[in-house]
Structures are given as C-alpha cells and as structure tokens.
ROGURO-37490 format. One record per residue (C-alpha): residue number from 1; residue in one letter; y negated, x negated, z negated. Coordinates in nm, 4 decimals. Layout:
<sites>
  nr rest    north     east       up
 NUM    A        Y        X        Z
...
</sites>
This chain:
<sites>
  nr rest    north     east       up
   1    X -12.4196  11.5099  -2.6313
   2    X -12.7635  11.5045  -2.7896
   3    X -13.0099  11.7807  -2.7090
   4    X -13.2378  11.5435  -2.5156
   5    X -12.9428  11.4096  -2.3150
   6    X -12.8232  11.7630  -2.2458
   7    X -13.1676  11.8700  -2.1195
   8    X -13.1865  11.5554  -1.9048
   9    X -12.8436  11.6212  -1.7546
  10    X -12.9357  11.9812  -1.6776
  11    X -13.2584  11.8631  -1.5203
  12    X -13.0709  11.6133  -1.3052
  13    X -12.8252  11.8809  -1.1962
  14    X -13.1159  12.1070  -1.1136
  15    X -13.2816  11.8407  -0.9026
  16    X -12.9535  11.7713  -0.7220
  17    X -12.8995  12.1408  -0.6564
  18    X -13.2564  12.1772  -0.5352
  19    X -13.2090  11.8774  -0.3060
  20    X -12.8895  12.0235  -0.1590
  21    X -13.0613  12.3587  -0.1131
  22    X -13.3636  12.2020   0.0553
  23    X -13.1371  11.9960   0.2810
  24    X -12.9424  12.3068   0.3788
  25    X -13.2615  12.4989   0.4505
  26    X -13.4238  12.2167   0.6444
  27    X -13.4473  12.3194   1.0067
  28    X -13.2464  12.1249   1.2598
  29    X -13.4664  11.8667   1.4314
  30    X -13.5491  11.9423   1.7936
  31    X -13.6541  11.7230   2.0837
  32    X -13.8504  11.8220   2.3940
  33    X -13.6972  11.8868   2.7339
  34    X -13.9186  11.6493   2.9347
  35    X -13.9684  11.8705   3.2400
  36    X -14.1224  12.1558   3.0349
  37    X -14.1781  12.0433   2.6763
  38    X -13.9493  12.3207   2.5464
  39    X -13.7901  12.2095   2.2195
  40    X -13.4105  12.1925   2.2019
  41    X -13.2225  12.1445   1.8714
  42    X -13.0418  11.8122   1.8763
  43    X -12.6879  11.9316   1.7937
  44    X -12.5069  12.1699   2.0275
  45    X -12.1584  12.2979   2.1014
  46    X -11.9312  12.1799   2.3794
  47    X -11.7327  12.5000   2.3958
  48    X -11.4445  12.4072   2.6279
  49    X -11.1773  12.3763   2.3585
  50    X -11.2682  12.6829   2.1554
  51    X -11.2983  12.8941   2.4728
  52    X -10.9731  12.7581   2.6140
  53    X -10.7924  12.8629   2.2947
  54    X -10.9101  13.2258   2.3132
  55    X -10.5835  13.3122   2.4887
  56    X -10.3800  13.1972   2.1860
  57    X -10.6209  13.2155   1.8906
  58    X -10.8453  13.5087   1.9823
  59    X -11.2249  13.5141   1.9699
  60    X -11.2821  13.4734   1.5950
  61    X -11.2900  13.0885   1.6022
  62    X -11.5540  13.1043   1.8767
  63    X -11.7522  13.3637   1.6876
  64    X -11.7337  13.1588   1.3666
  65    X -11.8409  12.8346   1.5352
  66    X -12.1366  13.0067   1.7049
  67    X -12.2391  13.1640   1.3748
  68    X -12.2326  12.8207   1.2077
  69    X -12.4346  12.6681   1.4918
  70    X -12.7052  12.9350   1.4790
  71    X -12.7085  12.9319   1.0998
  72    X -12.7942  12.5616   1.1097
  73    X -13.0700  12.6135   1.3646
  74    X -12.8753  12.5142   1.6779
  75    X -12.8846  12.6862   2.0193
  76    X -12.7156  12.4811   2.2907
  77    X -12.3741  12.6044   2.4104
  78    X -12.2292  12.4078   2.6990
  79    X -11.9470  12.5636   2.9030
  80    X -11.6973  12.4769   3.1714
  81    X -11.5098  12.7465   3.3679
  82    X -11.1473  12.7631   3.2583
  83    X -10.9971  13.0973   3.3591
  84    X -11.1458  13.4445   3.4139
  85    X -10.9877  13.6046   3.1053
  86    X -11.1198  13.3415   2.8638
  87    X -11.4580  13.3294   3.0348
  88    X -11.4878  13.7080   3.0195
  89    X -11.4131  13.6964   2.6466
  90    X -11.6738  13.4222   2.6036
  91    X -11.9294  13.6392   2.7831
  92    X -11.8461  13.9332   2.5619
  93    X -11.9017  13.7290   2.2450
  94    X -12.2282  13.5597   2.3469
  95    X -12.3632  13.9025   2.4448
  96    X -12.3146  14.0468   2.0947
  97    X -12.6416  14.1423   1.9189
  98    X -12.5958  13.8600   1.6657
  99    X -12.6027  13.6010   1.9476
 100    X -12.7960  13.7588   2.2333
 101    X -13.1207  13.5743   2.3130
 102    X -13.0473  13.3150   2.0436
 103    X -12.8379  13.0736   2.2485
 104    X -12.9098  12.8223   2.5237
 105    X -12.6124  12.8865   2.7547
 106    X -12.5077  12.6606   3.0423
 107    X -12.2656  12.6911   3.3325
 108    X -12.1038  12.4448   3.5720
 109    X -11.9962  12.4406   3.9341
 110    X -11.6746  12.2437   3.9847
 111    X -11.5459  12.3681   4.3221
 112    X -11.5649  12.1989   4.6603
 113    X -11.7829  12.3559   4.9305
 114    X -12.1198  12.5275   4.9394
 115    X -11.9878  12.8849   4.9642
 116    X -11.7305  12.8239   4.6919
 117    X -12.0094  12.6976   4.4656
 118    X -12.2233  13.0051   4.5283
 119    X -11.9232  13.2285   4.4626
 120    X -11.8519  13.0456   4.1368
 121    X -12.2140  13.0807   4.0250
 122    X -12.2116  13.4569   4.0889
 123    X -11.8686  13.4982   3.9307
 124    X -11.9844  13.3161   3.6174
 125    X -12.2929  13.5373   3.5984
 126    X -12.0612  13.8381   3.5931
 127    X -11.8114  13.6929   3.3441
 128    X -12.0796  13.5634   3.1056
 129    X -12.2856  13.8831   3.1445
 130    X -12.5982  13.6844   3.2200
 131    X -12.8450  13.7387   3.5017
 132    X -13.0030  13.4041   3.4239
 133    X -12.8533  13.0867   3.2812
 134    X -13.0505  12.8414   3.0768
 135    X -12.8932  12.5470   3.2583
 136    X -12.6707  12.5271   3.5679
 137    X -12.4924  12.1965   3.6352
 138    X -12.2765  12.0281   3.8970
 139    X -11.9671  11.9161   3.7069
 140    X -11.8800  11.5466   3.7477
 141    X -12.0953  11.5303   4.0630
 142    X -11.8311  11.7389   4.2444
 143    X -11.9510  11.7802   4.6046
 144    X -12.3045  11.7400   4.4730
 145    X -12.4430  11.7083   4.8249
 146    X -12.3405  12.0694   4.8922
 147    X -12.4213  12.2162   4.5511
 148    X -12.7564  12.0571   4.4700
 149    X -12.9510  12.2608   4.7290
 150    X -12.7752  12.5703   4.5935
 151    X -12.8880  12.4986   4.2378
 152    X -13.2439  12.4325   4.3498
 153    X -13.2412  12.7704   4.5256
 154    X -13.0939  12.9417   4.2192
 155    X -13.3713  12.7937   4.0072
 156    X -13.6356  12.9082   4.2559
 157    X -13.5018  13.2637   4.2487
 158    X -13.4890  13.2688   3.8674
 159    X -13.1101  13.2713   3.8263
 160    X -13.1291  12.9565   3.6102
 161    X -13.4121  12.7973   3.4150
 162    X -13.2946  12.4372   3.4461
 163    X -13.0570  12.2449   3.6729
 164    X -12.8617  11.9258   3.6237
 165    X -12.5480  11.7202   3.6812
 166    X -12.2755  11.5877   3.4545
 167    X -12.0616  11.2759   3.4231
 168    X -11.8095  11.1923   3.1520
 169    X -11.6575  10.8693   3.2877
 170    X -11.7924  10.5203   3.3479
 171    X -11.6503  10.5245   3.7019
 172    X -11.9113  10.7867   3.7993
 173    X -12.2127  10.5883   3.6779
 174    X -12.2835  10.4235   4.0122
 175    X -12.2691  10.7599   4.1910
 176    X -12.5012  10.9030   3.9270
 177    X -12.7505  10.6213   3.9803
 178    X -12.7390  10.6820   4.3557
 179    X -12.8038  11.0520   4.2982
 180    X -13.0964  10.9777   4.0659
 181    X -13.2497  10.7510   4.3269
 182    X -13.2985  11.0594   4.5434
 183    X -13.3222  11.3565   4.3053
 184    X -13.4866  11.4481   3.9740
 185    X -13.2767  11.6996   3.7810
 186    X -13.3990  11.8611   3.4603
 187    X -13.0863  11.7449   3.2745
 188    X -12.8195  11.4793   3.3069
 189    X -12.5113  11.5101   3.0913
 190    X -12.3411  11.1777   3.0153
 191    X -12.0739  11.0350   2.7859
 192    X -12.2147  10.8300   2.5000
 193    X -12.1070  10.7498   2.1443
 194    X -12.0709  10.4697   1.8939
 195    X -11.7498  10.3880   2.0844
 196    X -11.8591  10.4506   2.4459
 197    X -12.1973  10.2787   2.4606
 198    X -12.2471  10.1799   2.8247
 199    X -12.4944  10.4648   2.8858
 200    X -12.7498  10.2967   2.6609
 201    X -12.7716   9.9981   2.8962
 202    X -12.9130  10.1684   3.2085
 203    X -12.8549  10.5438   3.2195
 204    X -13.0407  10.6589   2.9076
 205    X -13.3465  10.4339   2.9595
 206    X -13.3674  10.5503   3.3215
 207    X -13.3541  10.9170   3.2188
 208    X -13.6334  10.8595   2.9687
 209    X -13.8408  10.6772   3.2295
 210    X -13.7895  10.9566   3.4832
 211    X -13.8569  11.2426   3.2389
 212    X -13.5027  11.3829   3.2485
 213    X -13.3303  11.5354   2.9449
 214    X -13.0179  11.3533   2.8243
 215    X -12.7341  11.5832   2.7176
 216    X -12.4518  11.3868   2.5509
 217    X -12.0804  11.4632   2.5826
 218    X -11.7713  11.2974   2.4299
 219    X -11.9345  11.1989   2.0974
 220    X -11.5797  11.1812   1.9571
 221    X -11.4040  11.0763   2.2811
 222    X -11.2250  11.4118   2.2984
 223    X -11.0578  11.3408   1.9645
 224    X -10.9410  10.9831   2.0362
 225    X -11.2166  10.8569   1.8041
 226    X -11.0681  11.0437   1.5071
 227    X -10.7120  10.9354   1.5859
 228    X -10.8273  10.5747   1.5863
 229    X -10.9949  10.6117   1.2461
 230    X -10.7666  10.8607   1.0698
 231    X -10.6176  10.6052   0.8279
 232    X -10.9447  10.4244   0.7601
 233    X -11.1795  10.5362   0.4800
 234    X -11.5510  10.5684   0.5476
 235    X -11.7172  10.2499   0.4149
 236    X -11.9450  10.2755   0.1132
 237    X -12.2463  10.1542   0.3100
 238    X -12.2034  10.4450   0.5513
 239    X -12.2238  10.6998   0.2720
 240    X -12.5380  10.5252   0.1511
 241    X -12.7110  10.6117   0.4802
 242    X -12.6083  10.9771   0.4464
 243    X -12.2823  10.9878   0.6432
 244    X -12.0296  11.2270   0.4936
 245    X -11.7615  11.1818   0.7609
 246    X -11.6600  10.9792   1.0642
 247    X -11.7965  11.2620   1.2795
 248    X -12.1423  11.2185   1.1299
 249    X -12.1066  10.8412   1.1679
 250    X -12.0906  10.8721   1.5471
 251    X -12.3470  11.1523   1.5660
 252    X -12.6023  10.9592   1.3642
 253    X -12.5527  10.6564   1.5879
 254    X -12.6158  10.8723   1.8961
 255    X -12.9165  11.0561   1.7544
 256    X -13.0811  10.7306   1.6488
 257    X -13.1297  10.6631   2.0207
 258    X -13.4699  10.8191   2.1012
 259    X -13.3685  10.8814   2.4642
 260    X -13.1089  11.1431   2.3587
 261    X -13.2139  11.5089   2.3804
 262    X -12.9041  11.6903   2.2478
 263    X -12.5437  11.6053   2.1545
 264    X -12.2535  11.8395   2.2340
 265    X -11.9858  11.8516   1.9638
 266    X -11.6402  11.9987   2.0325
 267    X -11.4787  12.1960   1.7518
 268    X -11.2888  12.5164   1.6836
 269    X -11.3657  12.5051   1.3106
 270    X -11.6896  12.6577   1.1722
 271    X -11.6865  12.4171   0.8766
 272    X -11.6710  12.1219   1.1145
 273    X -11.9553  12.2713   1.3169
 274    X -12.1674  12.3000   1.0054
 275    X -12.0767  11.9425   0.9090
 276    X -12.1767  11.8203   1.2542
 277    X -12.5165  11.9849   1.2308
 278    X -12.5867  11.8090   0.8997
 279    X -12.5750  11.4762   1.0820
 280    X -12.9204  11.5574   1.2199
 281    X -13.0779  11.5942   0.8765
 282    X -13.2424  11.3101   0.6930
 283    X -13.3251  10.9592   0.8055
 284    X -13.1323  10.8172   1.1008
 285    X -12.9965  10.4582   1.1002
 286    X -13.2296  10.1785   1.2032
 287    X -13.1314   9.9171   1.4606
 288    X -12.9926   9.6795   1.2013
 289    X -12.7637   9.9522   1.0681
 290    X -12.6649  10.0567   1.4200
 291    X -12.5579   9.6977   1.4876
 292    X -12.3412   9.7150   1.1772
 293    X -12.1940  10.0441   1.2988
 294    X -12.1091   9.8906   1.6361
 295    X -11.9480   9.5893   1.4709
 296    X -11.7298   9.8108   1.2519
 297    X -11.6115  10.0307   1.5400
 298    X -11.5433   9.7306   1.7626
 299    X -11.3218   9.5826   1.4906
 300    X -11.0953   9.8889   1.4694
</sites>
C-alpha cells in the first residue's frame, strides 16, 4: 500500500470510528407526554419476562438490562404483577442507588373488584418500594369501571403521577374506544408493530387528537415475530436505512409513526436491549419505505 493510500485508509477508519462513537453518544430521542409536556425517551423496557425469570435466573439479567437501558438514555420500565417474590426482587433492584430516581416505573391493576384493586395498588407500592408510581394502569381494561375512579383518586393524592389503561389484543379495541368516549387517560398502552398494524387505523390517530400518550406493547409479538423470520436474512435495502436486525426493523417502523410516544421492548439480554435502543438513532423510514416494510412482512 502506498503512503497516500495508507493515510487515506487510516483517515477513513478514523471517520468511521468517530461516526460510531458519535452515534453511541447521541442521546436517545424523546417525545412529549401530551398531558404535561414531560419528555419520555422513545424506547423502554417491558419487564414481564425478565422479572418472571428472577426465580430461575436471579436478578443479574434484570440489572444488566436496566443498566443497558439507562446507559442508552432510556427510562421507561413497564411492569405487570407476577408473584410477590419476583416483584419484591424487582423492587429491590430498582431501588439500588444506580437506578433510583432514574427510571419511569409503572404498575398495573389486574384484579376484579374495587377493594381488590386498592389492595393490589398498596401491595405493589410495598413490593416495589415506591410511595409514588410514575404511571398506574388498568391491565387489559379489567373491571375498568371499578378501578378507574380508584386511579383518579390515587393520582389526586399523589400516589401516581399518571394514569392509563392497557390493551394487547384486537378484540379489546371496541371496549377501548367506548372507554375513550367517556374518559381521558394520560396514557393508553396498545399493541402495534410492523406485523400488528390495526392500531394505526383508528386508535393511534384518536390518541393524538385527544392528547393522550401512546405506549406500545408487543413490538415483536411476544417473540412470534422472530420465529417467523428466523430463517430469513435481513434484506440489503433494510441495512441501507440503518437496520441492523429484525428487531430494529419493527422498531423503526413503529417509531416512524409520529403518534407513538414510547415503545416497550421485551428482553432478558443486555446486548439486545442496547441493540433495541439503537433503533431510535438516525433517520426513521419515510412512508414509501414503510410501505415496502409492510409488503415484505405481509409476504412472509
């Protein structure tokens, strides 16, 4: 190699390294919670799986995933009560100095009956070691008529900053629309991905119109998305728009929808968490590219 070529190659490597470093240091984009304007980083953690596995795998996977999330600039940690032992361990970890006051922690009520819901709220406060949640939600609209007044009261007394409801199935969309005709939560959590797209027809535009934050679950269809694509290589045109993996493919499709506030990704692997957060960096696909993404997924 000639001296000039060698210097040029070194320069190119330096530029590439600088680009990777700048990309890594770029803060995660954030979008406003409509009811307050508070900014929320766009990639979060759906912690059900990693918390559920505490009984068999210990707390280190949870700790590693949270470290990766915070290191990338994320905050949102969504939870669902599983059992007292795992929830107590979760509370112990999120209360460590390295995580305390750096996370946006949610809880859910999933029991029938007003008193049972209040008891679950107080029990979760104790297990998670939190006097105040960032977001309290009614899971899958379970007995929402009983629990919604409870959550409004909890917000009024300062036990939670925001309140909302969740759905993760198309069959609940009509009930959700009925609920939204009467109430205005701070957040609605809904299933949406490059594979499950029905939310973009009515739900997401309605949330934007009403000033309600959209929290997205099932970006990978609880793993079914990966099983469907496991033998298929990522197309060249996807890498050209910055996708490094099928996970980022779905996340970039979701984040390109301006009505989305934050996407919850499920993982027990810190490296996968870090990979997920990188989906938020750089330019998101335009509508023409999103149409191409839909066509590809529909063909699989």
